[in-house]
N, C-alpha and C positions, 0 to 999 in steps of 0.2 A: 437916353434911348434913341436908337436910330429910327429915322422915319421909314415908312413902308417902302418908299422909293429906294432909299439907301440899302435897306435890308434885302430888297429884291436883287440888287446887283451882286450880293455875295452868294447868290444861288448858283454861281458859275454861269452856265448858259441855259437860257430857254426854259422849257416846260418840264424840267426834271421833276420826278415825283415817284415816291414809293408805290408799288403796285398792290392792288387787291387781288385776291384769288378770283378765278374765272369760273363761276357756276351760277345756275339760275337763282333769281331773287326778285323781289318786288321792284317795280319801276316807278311807283307813284308817290312815294313818301320817303322820309328819312328812315334808314334801316338801322337795326341794332349793331353794336360792335361785333366784328367777325362775320357779318353778312357778306355774301359773295354775289357777284353779278355775272350774267351770261355774257358771252363774247359776241361781237358783231359777226365774227368769222363763223359762228355756229348757226347763223341765220342765212339761208341760201339767197333770199331776196336782197337783203342788205349787202351781203358779200358781193353779189353781182353788180349792185349799184356802185360800190366802192371800186371794184376792179375796172369797171367801164369808165370811171371818171377820175381816177387818181393821177392820170397822166404818165404813168410809168409801168413797166412790166419787167419781171425777172431782175437781173442785176443791172443797175443803172450805171452806164459807163462813165469813166473819167474822160472828159474832153480836154484837149490841150489847146491853149491859146496864149495870149499875152496880156499883161496889165502892168502899168507903172514901170515900163521898160524891161520887164523880166518875163520869162515863161511862167505860166500858171497851169494848174489842172483844176477843173471844176465839173460839178454835176449839173446837168440841165434836167430839172425835175418836171418839165412840161409847162404848158400854158398856165398862166396865173392871173387872177384878178389883181386889182391895184389897191384893194382895201383890206382892212383888218377887222376881224370879228372878236367878240369878247372871249377870254379864257379866265377862269377863276381858280386861284391858287390859295389853299388853306395854310394859314400861318398862326402861330401863337406867340404871345408876349412872354419873354423870359427876362431875368435880370440883365442879361447881356444883349437884349434886343429881340427882334422878331426872328423866329426860326420856323422852318418848314414842318408841317404836320404830315405824318405818314398816311397820306390819302392822295389818290389820283387827282390831278387837275380836271376841271370840268369844262366842256364845250357843248354846243347845241346843234352842230351841223356836221354832215358827212359829205364827202365828194359826191357830186350829183345833185345836192341841194342847191337852190338858187343862191343862198347866202353863204355857201362854203368858200373858204379861202385858206391857204396854208399859213397865213399870217394872222397872229392873234394878239389883240390889245389886252394887256395884263391888268387884271383886277385882283387886289389882295383881299382875302376874306379872313379876318382875324377871329379865331374861335374864343369862346368865353370859358370860364371855369366850369360851366355846366357840360361842356363838351367832353365826352368820355370815350372817344373813338368811334362814334356813330359813322355810318357810311351814307354819304349824300350821293345818290345815284345819278342825278341829273341837274341841269341848271334850274329847271322848274322846282326841284326839291329845295333849292336854297331858300325860297319863301317859307317853307315849312320849318327849316332850320332856324331862320330868323325869328319866326313866331314863337318857337320853342325856347328861344334865348340861347341857342347853341353857338350862334355866330353874331358878329357885328355886321353892319351893312357893308357891302363890297366897296372898296376904294380904288378908283382908277389910278393907274401909274402912267408915266410919260414914255413908256417903251412898249415894244411888241416883241414877239418871238416868232421864229420861223419853224413851224412844227407840222409838216405835211402828213396827213393821214394816208396810209397805203394799204393795199390789199395783201393777201397771203403770198408769200414767196418773193416779195420785193426786198432787195438789198442794195447797198451802195458798193461799187467797186472800190477797193481800198488801195490797190497798187502796192508797190514796194514788196511784192511777193507775199502779201498778207491776204487772208481770206476776206470775202465780202462782208460788209458791215450790215447786220440786220437791224431793224428798229428795236430799241431796248426799253421803251416806255409805252404806257397806255393811258388814254383819256377815259374818263367816264362821260358817256354821251347818251342821253335819253334812256337811262337804265341799263346800258350795256357798257362794255369796255372795248376799245379799239386801239390798234397799234399805230404809232407815229414815229417819225424821225425827229430828234431834237437837234436842230441845226443852228441854234444860237439866237442871240438877241439882235434886234434891229431898231433903228430910230423911227419915230413917227413925225409926219409933217405937222405944223401948227393946227391944221384942220383935221388931223387924225388919219390921214392917208399914209401910204407907204411910199417913201422916196424912190425915184426912178434912177437907174444907172444905165448908161448907154452901152450896148454891145455892138461895136462897129464890125460889120461883116464886109470884108474887102473883096473886090474883084478888079482885075485889070481891064482897061478899055478893050471892049470886044471879047472879053473872056468870061469864064464861069467863076463862081465864088471860090475863093482860096480856102476851101473848107472840105475836108474829107467826109465829115458826117453829112453834109448837105449833098455832096456829089457821089458819095459811096465809092470813091476812088482812092487808092493808096498813092498819094502824091509824093510821099517821102521815101517810099520803098522799104518801109520797116515792118510791113506785114499786118498793119492795122489800119483802121479808117476812123481814127479819133483826133487826128491832128488838124489844126487850122491856123490861119492868120487872123482869126477874130481878135479884136482888141477891146477889152472891158475897161470902162472908165472907173476903175477900182484902184484904191491905194492900199498897199499892204500895211501902212501905219494907221489906217482908220480903225479906231477901237470898236466901232459898231457899224460895219458897212451894210448897205442895203442889198438884199439878194434879188430885188425886182429889176430884171434887165429888159430893156426894150431894144429890139434889133433895128439897127440903122444900116441900110445898104450904102456902101461907099465905093465909088469908082476911083481908082488910082491909075497913074500912068502905066503904059504897057511895059516900061523898063523897070518897074518896081521889083526888087529882089524879095523873094518870099521863101516859104518852107519847101516849095517845089524846086527852086533853083539852088538852094543850099543843101537839099537832101537831109535837113536836120530840123526837127520840129521845134528847136529852141532858138533858131537863127532866122531873122527876117529884118528887112530894112525898117519896117514900121512895127513898133512894139509898145507904144504908149499913146494914150488918147491925145496928149498935147501935141504930138507930131501931126495929128489930123485936124484938130480944132483947138484954137488958142485965143479966144473961145470960138471965133468964127472959123470957117474952113480955111486951112492953110493953102495959100496960093502955090501952085506948082506940085502940090501933093494930093489934094482932093480935087478931082475933076468934076465930080457931082456927088450928090448924096440924096437919099430918100428915106425918111423915117417910115417904118412899117407899123402895123397894128398888132405886132407879135410881142406880147409881154410874157416872159418866162421866169420861173424860179431858178436862179443860177447861184450856186453856192460854191465858192472857191475853197478848195481843200487847204487846210492850214498845216497839216502834219502828214508827210508821206506815210502811207500804210494806215492812217487813221482819219479823223475828221478835221 
């Protein structure tokens, strides 16, 4: 039988989970099979909290930059903590190994709570033979389920998932002529359900933190950042303001890249060719982190640099028109 960690990896990406219907129900104990929960979006106070603190509004644009020597497109989902919080996923043992249970995953915080983060450290909760489809509406209700013999004790896994909770009307720009991508999954949180984006798995540091990836934001000596989103100026003449010469220290071959990016301001020589001189958002002299730091600053290329205190949730798009 596969271990929980191995079984988790066959879930494809992140916090995937079948949905429960959205309707009023109890929030203080395990509920019978078929019970339905109210939605966070139906509570004006909680909705206002999420909208004010989820870091995004409307359709999140695809920003353009570079990584690993090639052009990339990525979503910046706003400021982010550097830690992960627990998420609990229900699974059952079968002859072929652990399989997902048709039940939402469970978290205990919302945007605006001090402990909220879009990154979730995975705990597998194995249901027992006594479990007959009961609904566990909250993390607190896991204790009731354990007491009733419906589940085994949660088991920590060595990975996390990037699943930011968002307010109503938020979607991801898909590009490639495709419509925006809405959130397609829901958490159970404190007796309600709430929408989130499933943006894949990520590693954890030995101490349980989220690894940091540098986002190098370039500017020439005496100039402004080579970034349309920052300057709100169409530098390439293509009619949008999403292009940049930002370079992410990201490798396309990494099977589990971290989305936690820290912006580092980098000054380069005034003669550096970039998207504004090429008139092409895919062409620039500097397109890889190793051209800037190897591992120290490259002499003649990096005039100066300054790490900032800006950590964001940056997710590189893997498939044009999709996620």
